[in-house]
C-alpha positions, 0 to 999 in steps of 0.5 A: 629641120637642118638640111644635109650639107653638101660640103660635109667631108663625108659628102661621098659617104654613099659610095661605100656605105653599109645601108640597113633596110628597115621594114618598119611594120616588122622591125620593132613594136614600140607601143605593143599593138603588134605593129612595128613603129618608129618608137620601136626603131628609135629604141633600137638605134643602139643596136644598129650603131653596135651593128655598124651601119652607116645609113637606114633605108626605110620602106614606106612609112607614109599614110597608106591602107597597106594594100601592098605593104605601104607601097600604096601611098595616100599622103607623102607628108603624113606618117601612117598612124600605125607607125607614129607621127611626122614629129616622130619621124623628124626625131628619128632622123635627127637622133640617128644622125647624131649617132652617125647614121643617115636616113634614106626614104622610099618614094613610089612614083609610078602609082599612088593608093586609090585612097589618095586625094587625087584619085578620089577626086578623079573618080568623083569628077568623072569621064573626061575631067582634068582630074582624070588626066593625072592618071591613065583612064581609057575606054575599053575595047569591043562593042560594049567596052568590056575588054581592057584597053590593051594587052599589058600584063600586071607586075602582079599577074593578070590584067593591069586594068580595072573597070569602073561603074561608069565604064572607063578603065584605069591602069595599075601595073601593080595591085588594083588599089595602086592606080598609075600616075600620068608622068606626062602631066606637069602636075605629077612632076611638080608634086613629086619634086615638092615631096622630095624637098619636103623630106630633104628639108627634114634631114633625109640624106637619100631617096630610094626610088621604087620601080624606077624604070616604069614611070613613063608610058607610051602615050598611046598605051598600045599593045605589045609589039615585037621590035618596038620600044617597050610601052612602059619599061625604060622609056627615054622620057624617064631621064629628064625626070631624073635629071630634074630630081638630081638637080634638087638633090644636089641642092641638099647633098641628097643621094638617089638610089634606083630600083632598076630591073634591066637586062641590058647593061648599057641601058642600065648605066644610063640611069647612073650618068653624073647628072642622074641617079647616084646608084642603083640596086644590083639585082643580077648579084642578088638573083645569082645562084651559088655558083663560083663562075656565075658569081664572078661573072655577075660581079665583073658585069656589075663593076663594068656597068658602073665603071662606064659612068663612074658610079659605085656598085651596090651589093645585096643578098636579100630585101623585103620582096625576096626569099631570105638568103639562108633559105634560098641557098639551102635549096636545089635551085639557089638563084632567085626568080619571082616566077619560080616561087612555089609552096613546099620547096625542100630546104636544108637550112644548115647548108643555106646558113653555111652558104649565107655566112660565106656570102655575107663575107663575099658581098661585104668585101666587094667595092661599093655600097652594101645593103643589108635587109633587116634580120639577115644579120640574125640568119632568119629563114623564110617563114611558111605563112599559114594560108589564112594569114597571108596578106601579100597581094602578089599571092592573090593576084597569082591565083594562090600559086605564089606564096608571096612575099610575107615570109621574109617580112615576119616580125623580128625576134629580139628577146628569147624570153619575151612574148612573141620573141620580144618584138613588142608587147603582149599583142600578137604581131601582124604576121605570125612567128614560127614556134622556134623564132625565139632561138634567133633572138638578137639578145642570144646571138649578141653573146654568142661568138659563133653567131650570124649577128657576131659575124656581121658585126665583126665584118662591118667593123673591119670593112669600116676600119680597114683602108683596103676596103674603101671605095675610091670612086676615082676614074680608072681606079682598080678596086678589085683584082681576081687571083688565080684559084682552083675551080670552084674557088674565088679569090679576090684582092682589094688594096693594102693586101686584103684578100677574100677567099670563098670556096664553092667547090666540093672539097676543102681548098688551099688558102693563098699565102697570107700573114694573118686571118682577119675573119672567117665565116666558119672554122678552118680545118686543121691544116689551114685549108678552107672548107666547102661553102666557107669564106675567109678574109686574109691579109697577104 
């Protein structure tokens, strides 16, 4: 179990890495039971090497009752039996590293599962016990305590409080089965620091922090009040927690990436100071509509936020919570908003796919790290899950109005000929695949020079091999320059004469002067013009 070495020549690999997100349950099924597992991932490592990624980010693979897709963790030191064993995880980390691919794991510090040993002990110990101090237990309001302790709203909708038979309520900002931890308690901090060491010692290269801005709560748990600091989002106490984590990570050469949803650029940048997190997810770019002006603003704002603290930006089009890119870009409203998700939204998949191909080249041309969610390289659309098969608690917490997130989590199609598109064996996958799923299969796309998979492979190869795409990380370095362009057209220049041109206008656009075309998301027209919703990489 060799730890990562901080003195490696590639110690700053994370600054411009291509990182592939694996939702284990839906990636590949190695034992044929209908659920993805670590054996399936290990068998597909050659595919990931050929794709050209630098690291794998695994959503939670720990012991969990899966009330929220694994983000309800019962034991961080045990792999869920549905996925495999701890020994298999160690083998996977080591085998991937031998192939040049690092591993990033997910930590969910805001809460645990209601099946976690701590919470079970708290329920058994009763009101006023030390065991309950690890969580947020409170008496209710009103004469009989039947009113929740405050007016907060759950991230999944509804009240974030559940009442027990003994009359006390416990806080859960997410699902009822995910009780929030009390981060003012030293045992909570110590446990998570020990978990970090446990996994760093097993060779992981980094940690992604779920809901990183939600851990600390105002100890009074007050109602919301206009003008007051938020009672549970982005509280100042968080930064001491992450400074302690950074010190541990530095011992192992480990990297942290935070899931930080904040509208305030200055507050966001605080998490990326040199003694805190290395990187944070860039949700402004992910949620941005397909509009040239808005995209340029999102890119400029992102680079500015990160430059102020010397941190590299991150770029992502989709993840396990977000409507898939080809579907989102094929709709009238091309941005992303959780509150706007509804059933039956009309979608033009041909248009969405064309735009998603162009967006792939745009995102991979930007300075910083790129995150790729599994299946995006296959151009997978969002799937309409039958009502009786939906499992996501977000759907149920919002009264069935929201289709939930299962549609982007459908098991991947690997083979056009195998049962269930080659996901595993003969057992039906845990989420249903649509009838045309095999048409997106990796084996079909692998031999097709025009496929989405071929586009991603070539883009990642060029991104890796062309020095002009490198992110230096040097203070004051100019990593990107915008060039003059017609309305609706983006032209950005990296170093060594590399250009990325994206046409979001209604008509074909003139290409800037160049010596060669490196890669295009679609065919250029006969006159060398760039069609609508197309991107190209050029050498000037």
